[in-house]
C-alpha positions as CSV (number, residue, x, y, z in Angstrom):
1,K,86.2,103.2,136.6
2,L,88.0,99.7,137.5
3,L,90.7,97.9,135.4
4,V,91.0,94.4,136.7
5,E,93.3,91.7,135.6
6,A,92.2,88.3,136.7
7,P,93.7,85.1,135.3
8,T,91.6,82.5,133.4
9,G,89.3,80.5,135.6
10,T,88.8,83.0,138.3
11,G,85.1,83.5,137.1
12,K,85.5,87.0,135.7
13,T,82.0,86.9,133.8
14,I,80.0,86.0,137.0
15,S,82.1,88.4,139.3
16,T,81.2,91.1,137.2
17,I,77.7,90.5,136.3
18,F,76.7,89.5,139.9
19,P,77.4,92.7,141.6
20,A,76.3,94.8,138.6
21,V,73.0,93.2,138.9
22,K,72.9,93.7,142.6
23,A,73.4,97.3,142.1
24,L,70.4,97.2,139.4
25,G,68.3,95.5,142.2
26,T,69.2,98.5,144.8
27,K,68.5,101.3,142.1
28,K,72.2,102.3,141.9
29,C,72.1,101.8,138.1
30,Q,69.3,101.3,135.6
31,K,70.8,99.7,132.7
32,I,73.8,97.3,132.2
33,F,75.7,97.0,128.9
34,Y,78.2,93.8,128.7
35,L,80.3,94.8,125.8
36,T,82.4,92.2,124.3
37,A,84.9,91.5,121.3
38,K,83.8,88.1,120.4
39,Q,80.8,86.3,120.1
40,S,82.1,83.1,122.3
41,T,82.4,85.8,125.3
42,R,78.9,87.2,124.6
43,K,77.6,83.3,124.7
44,V,79.4,83.1,128.2
45,A,77.3,86.1,129.5
46,E,74.2,84.8,128.2
47,E,75.0,81.5,130.0
48,T,75.8,83.5,132.9
49,L,72.7,85.3,133.0
50,Q,70.6,82.0,132.2
51,L,72.1,80.4,135.4
52,L,71.2,83.5,137.7
53,V,67.6,83.4,136.3
54,K,67.5,79.7,136.9
55,H,68.1,80.6,140.4
56,G,65.5,83.1,140.7
57,L,66.7,86.4,139.4
58,S,64.1,88.4,137.7
59,I,65.7,90.3,134.9
60,T,65.3,90.8,131.1
61,A,68.6,90.8,128.9
62,I,69.3,90.8,125.2
63,T,72.2,90.3,123.2
64,L,72.4,92.2,119.8
65,T,73.6,90.7,116.8
66,S,74.9,93.0,113.8
67,K,72.4,93.7,110.9
68,E,74.5,91.6,108.6
69,Q,74.3,88.6,110.6
70,I,70.8,88.7,111.7
71,T,68.9,90.1,108.7
72,F,66.6,87.2,107.0
73,P,68.0,85.8,103.8
74,E,64.7,86.9,102.1
75,E,65.3,90.6,103.0
76,L,68.5,91.1,101.4
77,D,67.9,92.3,98.0
78,L,64.5,94.2,99.0
79,A,64.1,97.8,99.3
80,D,62.4,99.0,102.6
81,D,59.3,99.9,101.0
82,E,59.1,96.4,99.5
83,N,60.1,94.6,102.6
84,P,57.1,92.8,104.3
85,Y,59.2,92.6,107.6
86,Y,59.4,96.5,107.3
87,L,55.9,97.4,105.8
88,G,53.5,98.0,108.9
89,Y,56.6,97.3,111.2
90,Y,55.0,99.8,113.9
91,D,51.7,98.3,113.6
92,R,52.8,94.7,114.7
93,L,55.7,96.0,117.0
94,R,53.7,96.7,120.4
95,P,52.0,93.1,120.5
96,A,55.4,91.6,119.6
97,L,57.2,93.4,122.4
98,I,54.6,92.3,124.9
99,D,54.7,88.8,123.6
100,I,58.4,88.5,123.8
101,L,59.0,90.5,127.0
102,T,56.5,88.3,128.8
103,N,57.6,85.0,127.6
104,E,61.4,85.6,127.7
105,K,64.2,86.6,130.2
106,V,67.4,86.0,128.4
107,I,66.8,86.8,124.6
108,T,69.5,85.2,122.5
109,R,69.9,85.7,118.6
110,K,67.9,82.4,118.1
111,I,64.9,83.9,120.2
112,V,64.8,87.5,118.6
113,E,64.6,85.5,115.0
114,T,61.8,83.1,116.4
115,Y,59.6,86.1,117.5
116,A,60.5,88.3,114.6
117,K,59.4,85.4,112.2
118,K,56.1,85.1,114.4
119,H,55.3,88.6,114.2
120,M,56.8,89.5,110.5
121,L,59.3,92.2,111.9
122,D,62.9,93.0,110.8
123,P,64.8,91.1,113.4
124,F,67.5,93.7,113.8
125,E,65.2,96.6,114.4
126,F,63.0,94.3,116.6
127,S,66.1,93.6,118.8
128,L,66.9,97.2,119.2
129,D,63.4,98.1,120.1
130,I,63.5,95.2,122.8
131,S,66.7,96.5,124.2
132,N,64.7,99.7,125.2
133,S,63.0,97.4,127.8
134,C,65.8,95.3,128.8
135,D,67.9,95.6,132.1
136,V,70.9,94.0,130.6
137,V,72.3,94.5,126.8
138,I,75.0,92.3,125.6
139,C,76.8,93.4,122.6
140,D,80.1,94.4,120.5
141,Y,82.4,97.1,121.5
142,N,81.4,99.2,118.3
143,Y,77.8,99.8,119.7
144,L,79.5,102.1,122.2
145,F,83.1,103.0,120.5
146,D,82.5,103.2,116.8
147,P,81.2,106.6,115.8
148,L,79.6,104.8,112.6
149,V,77.5,102.5,114.6
150,K,77.0,103.8,117.8
151,L,73.5,103.1,119.6
152,Q,72.1,106.5,119.3
153,R,69.1,105.6,121.3
154,F,71.3,105.1,124.3
155,F,74.5,107.0,123.9
156,T,73.9,110.6,122.4
157,E,74.4,112.1,126.1
158,R,75.8,111.1,129.4
159,N,73.6,108.7,131.7
160,Y,75.0,108.2,135.0
161,D,72.6,105.3,135.5
162,Y,74.5,103.2,132.7
163,T,76.9,100.6,133.9
164,F,79.3,99.2,131.4
165,L,81.1,95.9,131.7
166,L,83.9,95.2,129.1
167,D,85.0,91.8,128.8
168,E,88.4,90.8,127.3
169,A,89.3,94.7,127.5
170,H,92.7,94.0,126.2
171,N,91.2,94.0,122.7
172,L,89.8,97.5,123.0
173,V,93.3,99.0,122.3
174,S,93.5,97.8,118.6
175,R,89.7,97.5,117.9
176,S,89.3,101.1,118.8
177,R,92.2,102.3,116.6
178,D,90.5,100.3,113.9
179,M,87.2,102.2,114.2
180,Y,88.9,105.2,113.9
181,T,90.8,104.4,110.6
182,K,89.3,104.6,107.3
183,E,90.7,104.7,103.4
184,I,89.2,105.7,100.0
185,S,91.0,105.6,96.6
186,S,90.8,106.6,93.0
187,Q,90.2,103.1,91.9
188,Q,86.8,103.4,93.8
189,I,86.0,106.3,91.7
190,K,87.0,104.8,88.4
191,D,85.2,101.6,88.9
192,L,82.1,103.4,89.5
193,L,82.5,105.6,86.5
194,D,83.1,102.6,84.3
195,K,79.8,101.1,85.8
196,L,77.8,104.4,85.1
197,Q,79.3,104.7,81.5
198,T,77.5,101.4,80.7
199,L,74.4,103.0,81.0
200,P,72.2,104.2,78.0
201,H,72.0,107.7,79.6
202,P,74.6,108.2,82.4
203,P,73.6,110.7,85.3
204,Q,75.7,113.4,84.1
205,K,75.7,115.5,87.5
206,I,76.9,112.3,89.3
207,V,79.5,111.7,86.6
208,D,80.5,115.3,86.8
209,K,81.1,115.1,90.4
210,L,83.0,112.0,90.4
211,N,85.3,113.3,87.5
212,T,86.1,116.5,89.9
213,L,87.0,114.0,92.8
214,L,89.5,112.2,90.3
215,N,91.1,115.2,89.4
216,D,91.6,115.9,93.0
217,F,93.0,112.4,93.7
218,D,95.3,113.3,90.6
219,L,96.5,116.4,92.1
220,I,97.4,114.9,95.4
221,K,99.1,111.8,93.8
222,E,101.3,114.1,91.4
223,P,104.1,114.8,93.8
224,L,104.5,111.2,94.9
225,V,105.0,110.3,91.1
226,N,107.3,113.3,90.5
227,Y,109.5,112.2,93.4
228,Q,109.1,108.4,92.8
229,Q,107.6,107.8,96.3
230,A,105.4,104.7,96.5
231,D,103.9,106.0,99.9
232,V,104.3,108.7,102.3
233,I,102.6,109.5,105.6
234,I,102.0,113.1,106.7
235,E,100.5,114.6,109.6
236,E,98.2,117.2,107.9
237,K,94.6,116.3,107.1
238,L,93.6,116.7,103.8
239,A,91.0,119.3,104.6
240,S,90.2,120.3,100.8
241,L,89.6,116.8,99.8
242,T,87.6,116.0,102.9
243,K,85.4,118.9,102.1
244,K,84.7,117.8,98.7
245,L,84.0,114.4,99.8
246,M,81.5,115.7,102.3
247,Y,79.7,117.9,99.4
248,F,79.7,114.8,97.4
249,C,78.0,112.9,100.2
250,D,75.3,115.7,100.5
251,F,74.8,115.8,96.9
252,T,74.3,112.2,96.6
253,T,71.7,111.9,99.4
254,D,69.7,114.7,97.5
255,W,70.1,113.0,94.1
256,L,69.1,109.6,95.4
257,T,65.9,111.0,97.0
258,E,64.9,112.4,93.7
259,N,65.9,109.1,91.9
260,P,64.9,106.4,94.5
261,H,64.7,103.7,91.5
262,F,68.1,104.3,89.9
263,S,69.3,101.0,88.4
264,L,72.9,101.5,90.1
265,K,71.7,102.6,93.2
266,D,73.5,99.9,95.3
267,D,77.1,100.7,93.5
268,L,76.5,104.3,94.1
269,L,75.6,103.8,97.7
270,E,78.6,101.5,98.3
271,F,80.8,104.5,97.1
272,F,78.6,106.8,99.1
273,F,79.0,104.8,102.2
274,A,82.9,104.5,101.9
275,T,83.1,108.1,101.4
276,Y,80.6,109.1,104.3
277,A,82.8,106.7,106.5
278,F,86.1,108.5,105.5
279,V,84.7,112.1,106.0
280,K,83.0,111.1,109.4
281,I,86.4,109.7,110.7
282,S,88.3,112.5,109.6
283,D,86.2,114.9,111.7
284,Y,88.0,113.4,114.6
285,Y,91.1,114.4,113.0
286,N,93.8,115.9,115.6
287,D,97.5,115.4,116.3
288,S,96.7,111.8,117.2
289,F,95.9,110.8,113.4
290,R,97.9,110.6,110.3
291,T,97.2,110.4,106.6
292,H,99.0,107.6,104.4
293,L,99.2,108.1,100.9
294,F,99.8,105.0,98.6
295,I,100.3,104.5,95.0
296,T,98.9,100.9,94.4
297,E,100.3,98.3,92.1
298,N,97.8,99.5,89.3
299,S,99.0,103.3,89.7
300,E,95.9,104.3,91.6
301,L,96.0,106.5,94.8
302,L,94.7,105.1,98.0
303,I,94.4,107.5,100.8
304,R,94.2,106.2,104.6
305,V,93.2,108.2,107.7
306,F,94.6,106.2,110.6
307,C,94.5,106.6,114.4
308,L,97.8,106.3,116.7
309,D,96.1,107.0,120.0
310,S,92.6,106.2,120.6
311,S,92.6,107.0,124.6
312,E,90.8,110.4,124.5
313,L,88.1,108.7,122.2
314,I,88.0,105.7,124.5
315,A,87.4,107.8,127.7
316,N,84.8,109.9,125.9
317,S,82.8,107.1,125.2
318,L,83.3,105.5,128.6
319,N,82.1,108.9,130.1
320,L,78.6,108.3,128.5
321,G,78.0,106.1,131.5
322,G,78.3,106.1,135.2
323,S,80.5,102.9,136.4
324,T,82.7,101.0,134.2
325,V,84.6,97.8,135.1
326,L,87.2,96.7,132.3
327,F,88.5,93.2,132.9
328,S,90.6,90.6,130.9
329,A,93.1,87.8,131.9
330,T,95.8,89.7,130.2
331,L,95.8,93.5,131.2
332,S,99.8,93.4,132.1
333,P,101.1,95.9,132.6
334,L,97.9,97.7,133.9
335,N,99.1,101.2,133.8
336,Y,99.7,100.8,130.0
337,Y,96.0,99.9,129.6
338,Q,95.0,102.7,132.0
339,E,96.8,105.1,129.8
340,M,95.5,103.7,126.5
341,F,92.2,103.8,127.8
342,G,92.4,107.6,128.7
343,L,91.8,106.7,132.3
344,I,95.0,107.8,134.1
345,D,93.2,110.2,136.2
346,N,90.1,108.6,137.5
347,S,90.5,104.9,137.5
348,L,91.3,102.2,139.9
349,L,93.8,99.1,139.2
350,Y,93.3,95.6,140.5
351,Q,95.5,92.6,139.6
352,L,94.4,89.3,141.0
353,S,96.9,86.5,141.8
354,S,96.0,83.2,140.2
355,P,93.8,80.9,142.4
356,F,95.4,77.7,141.1
357,D,98.3,75.8,142.4
358,E,101.3,77.3,140.7
359,S,103.1,74.1,140.6
360,N,100.6,72.9,138.1
361,L,102.2,75.4,135.4
362,N,105.7,74.5,134.2
363,L,107.0,77.9,132.6
364,L,110.2,77.7,130.9
365,I,112.3,80.1,128.9
366,T,114.9,78.8,126.5
367,S,117.9,81.5,126.9
368,Y,119.9,79.5,124.5
369,I,117.6,80.2,121.3
370,P,117.6,83.5,119.6
371,V,114.7,84.1,117.5
372,T,114.8,87.7,116.3
373,Y,113.7,88.0,112.5
374,Q,117.5,87.7,111.4
375,Q,118.3,84.6,113.6
376,R,115.1,82.5,113.4
377,Q,116.1,80.9,110.2
378,Q,119.5,79.9,111.7
379,S,117.8,78.8,115.0
380,L,115.2,76.8,113.2
381,G,116.9,73.4,114.1
382,K,117.2,74.3,117.7
383,I,113.6,75.5,117.7
384,I,112.3,72.2,116.4
385,D,114.5,70.2,118.6
386,A,112.9,72.0,121.9
387,I,109.4,71.5,120.5
388,H,110.0,67.6,120.1
389,T,111.6,67.7,123.5
390,M,108.3,68.9,125.2
391,I,106.3,66.9,123.1
392,A,108.2,63.4,123.5
393,T,108.4,63.9,127.5
394,K,104.6,63.3,127.9
395,Q,102.1,61.9,125.5
396,G,99.4,64.5,124.8
397,N,98.0,67.2,122.6
398,Y,100.3,70.3,121.8
399,L,100.0,73.9,120.5
400,I,103.0,75.4,118.8
401,F,102.5,79.2,118.2
402,L,104.7,80.8,115.4
403,P,105.1,84.7,114.5
404,S,103.8,84.4,111.1
405,Y,102.4,82.2,108.2
406,T,105.4,82.1,106.5
407,F,107.7,80.9,109.4
408,L,104.8,78.6,110.3
409,K,105.2,76.6,107.0
410,Q,108.8,76.5,107.4
411,A,108.6,75.1,110.9
412,V,106.1,72.5,109.6
413,V,108.1,71.3,106.6
414,A,111.2,70.9,109.1
415,F,109.3,69.3,111.8
416,N,107.4,66.8,109.6
417,Q,111.0,66.0,107.9
418,A,112.5,65.1,111.4
419,Y,109.5,63.6,112.7
420,P,107.2,62.3,110.2
421,H,105.7,59.7,112.3
422,I,104.0,62.3,114.5
423,D,100.5,63.6,113.7
424,T,100.2,67.3,112.9
425,V,97.4,69.8,112.3
426,I,98.1,73.1,110.9
427,Q,96.1,76.4,111.0
428,E,95.6,77.8,107.2
429,N,95.0,81.3,106.5
430,D,91.3,82.6,106.7
431,M,89.8,79.4,107.9
432,T,85.9,79.4,108.3
433,R,84.4,78.8,111.8
434,E,83.7,75.2,110.8
435,Q,87.1,74.7,109.7
436,Q,88.3,76.2,113.3
437,E,86.1,73.8,115.0
438,D,87.3,70.8,112.9
439,F,91.0,71.9,113.9
440,L,89.9,72.0,117.5
441,N,88.3,68.7,117.4
442,Y,91.5,66.7,116.9
443,F,92.6,67.8,120.5
444,V,90.6,64.8,122.0
445,E,90.2,64.0,125.9
446,N,92.5,61.3,127.1
447,P,94.8,61.3,123.8
448,T,96.4,57.9,123.0
449,K,99.1,59.3,120.9
450,I,101.0,62.7,120.6
451,L,99.2,65.4,118.4
452,V,101.1,68.8,117.4
453,G,99.0,71.5,116.4
454,F,100.7,74.5,114.7
455,A,99.3,77.9,114.7
456,V,99.9,81.8,114.3
457,L,100.5,83.7,117.3
458,G,97.9,86.5,117.7
459,G,95.4,84.2,115.5
460,S,92.0,82.7,116.3
461,F,93.6,79.9,118.2
462,S,95.8,82.0,120.5
463,E,92.7,83.6,122.3
464,G,89.3,82.4,123.3
465,I,89.5,78.6,123.0
466,D,89.0,76.5,126.0
467,L,90.8,73.1,125.9
468,K,90.3,72.2,129.6
469,G,91.8,68.9,131.2
470,N,94.1,66.9,129.2
471,R,92.9,68.2,126.0
472,L,95.9,70.3,126.1
473,S,99.2,69.2,127.8
474,G,101.4,72.0,126.6
475,V,102.1,75.1,124.5
476,A,105.1,76.5,122.9
477,I,105.6,80.1,121.8
478,V,108.3,81.2,119.4
479,S,109.4,84.7,119.5
480,V,108.4,87.5,121.6
481,G,105.3,88.3,119.2
482,L,106.3,91.6,117.9
483,P,103.9,93.1,115.5
484,K,105.0,92.8,111.7
485,L,107.4,95.9,110.7
486,S,105.3,98.7,108.9
487,K,105.5,102.4,108.3
488,E,102.2,103.0,110.2
489,T,103.5,101.1,113.1
490,N,106.8,103.2,113.0
491,E,104.7,106.2,112.9
492,L,103.1,104.8,116.2
493,Q,106.6,104.3,117.7
494,S,107.7,107.9,116.9
495,Y,104.4,109.3,118.2
496,F,105.2,108.1,121.7
497,N,108.8,109.0,121.5
498,N,107.6,112.2,120.8
499,K,105.6,112.0,123.9
500,Q,108.7,111.3,125.9
501,K,107.5,107.6,126.3
502,D,109.4,104.3,125.0
503,G,107.8,104.1,121.7
504,F,109.3,100.8,120.8
505,Q,107.5,99.4,124.2
506,Y,104.2,101.0,123.0
507,A,104.1,100.2,119.4
508,Y,105.7,96.8,119.6
509,Q,106.6,95.3,122.7
510,L,103.5,95.5,124.7
511,P,101.0,94.6,121.8
512,G,103.4,91.5,121.1
513,L,103.5,90.5,124.6
514,N,99.7,90.6,125.2
515,N,99.6,88.0,122.3
516,I,102.1,85.8,124.3
517,F,100.1,86.1,127.6
518,Q,97.0,85.0,125.7
519,A,98.6,81.9,123.7
520,A,100.2,80.9,127.4
521,G,96.7,81.1,128.8
522,R,95.6,78.3,126.9
523,V,97.2,75.7,129.1
524,I,95.8,76.2,132.7
525,R,92.0,76.7,132.4
526,S,91.0,75.0,135.8
527,S,92.3,74.2,139.1
528,T,93.0,70.5,137.7
529,D,94.9,71.7,134.6
530,V,98.7,70.7,134.5
531,G,100.6,71.9,131.8
532,V,103.9,73.2,130.3
533,V,104.5,76.5,128.6
534,L,107.7,76.9,126.5
535,L,108.8,80.3,125.6
536,I,111.4,80.1,122.8
537,D,113.3,83.1,122.5
538,N,116.2,84.3,124.4
539,R,114.8,87.8,125.0
540,F,112.3,86.5,127.3
541,A,115.1,85.9,129.6
542,T,116.0,89.7,129.7
543,S,114.6,92.1,132.3
544,R,113.3,94.2,129.4
545,Y,110.6,91.6,129.1
546,A,110.6,89.7,132.4
547,K,109.6,93.1,134.3
548,F,106.2,92.8,132.4
549,F,105.5,89.3,133.5
550,P,102.1,89.0,135.4
551,P,102.3,87.7,139.0
552,H,101.6,84.2,138.3
553,W,104.7,83.9,136.0
554,K,107.2,84.7,138.9
555,Y,108.1,81.0,138.9
556,A,109.3,81.1,135.0
557,Q,112.7,79.2,134.9
558,I,115.3,80.1,132.5
559,I,116.7,76.8,130.6
560,H,120.4,77.3,129.5
561,N,120.6,74.1,126.9
562,Q,118.7,71.2,125.6
563,Y,119.9,68.8,128.3
564,E,118.6,71.0,130.8
565,L,115.2,71.2,129.1
566,E,114.9,67.3,128.8
567,Q,115.8,67.2,132.6
568,N,113.4,69.9,133.7
569,L,110.3,68.3,131.6
570,S,111.0,64.8,132.9
571,T,110.9,66.0,136.3
572,F,107.8,68.0,135.9
573,W,105.7,65.2,134.4
574,N,107.3,62.7,136.8
575,K,105.6,64.8,139.7
576,N,102.5,64.9,137.7
577,K,102.0,61.3,136.4
578,D,98.3,61.4,136.7
579,S,97.8,64.5,134.7
């Protein structure tokens, strides 16, 4: 197992794929799984393999797409025994496999869909069957780590001939915790009961089972109501309830087998799958799990099982293969991620320095602006002044990252009032992919005027976007990026405190810093890029934060006042007039 931090632009994708392919050719492994957190990184892996094939590599690779995304629209409302893409599937599978494997090398979603249409096969099932014959499988993390969607055909037992390449590995900590977090509520039961009661003849056995579950929820809720507690976190697993939910799943499976054409089958299945997921995740319950009981606004009980520490679960999944490389531009500090991946005793750490001229990045820390939650409103004027100083020094495109949508809106209002003549573009909540692309399209090459984009730290624009050259001249990051205060994050802090660790560091500081590193990484994307990163929060100037900075941040400069900021930026851009 190898953990690698390599700055943006070092060619991480080709640098991991090439030696893995070489190992494949020398029989040191039999199959490569390239695991990613985002579609954009899957695309880069496809392009890298296409480049190698273009230069003579003989290999077959496939990208797996989720069932929800790749299923044909005409299949959506059809039962399997009515779906023409399923009926006679195995009669048509063999010639389809021969066709696609003979004619294609790097099999993308579009290629899968084309051949699936041609041979009348369900594209998701077809892609899984193709993957059996491929040397490289590109897929989401969940196909290895999520117990509900893990690829059973590959990952039921250990295979030392598998090689795992994990891109953007910093995402795995939060993603894996989410995989082992499920919830269920009395509202779901009531909603299903209400629908069943609309039938002329409700299925009495199902109704009885649901009413029994509802009574169990009421019994759990009663102490919270009596003690006027809106929510409580407990260490114990609700074993009795979990067992009854499991019995409900077993009963429902048998009942639906006997009643396959039940008119509310989809509604019943929706609750069944939620229940099954809750039961399945509860099977992993140990001292690193907690149960959160909520009384909702409409006085219903919501039960949430959540994972605090997924390191053992991650390690168990990684041990299903032979060799593993986990890599990212932001794995600082490496020993923290080594621990979070459960690899303390059996992994190597490697941190690459930046290959680019360090003088191309002007990294500045405003030690004179406090931005704690209590102080940020009072500091808003200084924040806006610092942002304006950065953008006024050089005409170009800039991104400003703020800690929340609420503070973003306040900052935008203040900025527009102070500088109404400057163009701004603002990240909205829940933007579609098209809206995100429209946002980025404002960041044109060779800009003829100043553009300021406001975005949320840790959101879609602080990671995975590539604004090379002079499409981005600088980034300002407001705050140290601490996650929002919550009872569950506080529980995470307590969990690590009880293990004699610095709980605040594990629960708040390091996850926040990763958001900072990612956002700052938008500026220098190639050897010719030049730009500014302005860290607006005096906490960055303290050793508590500076000690975690990656090696290429060692030239960070502390700025003590507005005048010093103006002078520094002027000097930097005068040295880089052609950038």
